[in-house]
N, C-alpha and C positions, 0 to 999 in steps of 0.2 A: 758490146760482146756480140760475137758474130756466132749461129750454131752452125756446127759442121755436124753432119754423118760419120758413124765408124761403122767399120764391117766388122759384123758379128765372128767372123771366121781369123782373120788374120789381125785386125784392130788398126787397120788403116785407114786415113781419110780420104782417101783419093778413090773418090765415089761421084760417079755419075749416074743420070737417069739411063734407064735400059730400052732404047727404042727398038728393039727387035718386033719381027711382026707379031711374034706369040705375044708380046706385051703390050701391043697399040691397042688391042681390044679392051683391056682393062684397065688403061691407063686412067680413064676418068675416075672409077671407082676405088683401085688400089693402085696408084704408082709404083712402078717396080725399079731397083737401082742395082747397079753395078758397080762391085769393087773394080778398078784398073789393076792393082797390084796380083790378087790372085784369082778374078775371074768368079767370084760367089758371086749369083743374082738372086734376087727375095724382093718381096714387100716390107721386111722391118729391119730397118737399119737404125740401132739405137742413135740418140742424138748427144751432144756436148758442147757447154759453152766455150769458146775459143780464147 
């Protein structure tokens, strides 16, 4: 089974790593993610098995 992240705002599974300048410095401690559907950015995106 494959584990996928889910956007906590819109429930989309179209999630990518957030490589914006503001998040690069903290990437090693708390990786940030971005929803490509609604634009929500954060460090907590729940995972589910697909």
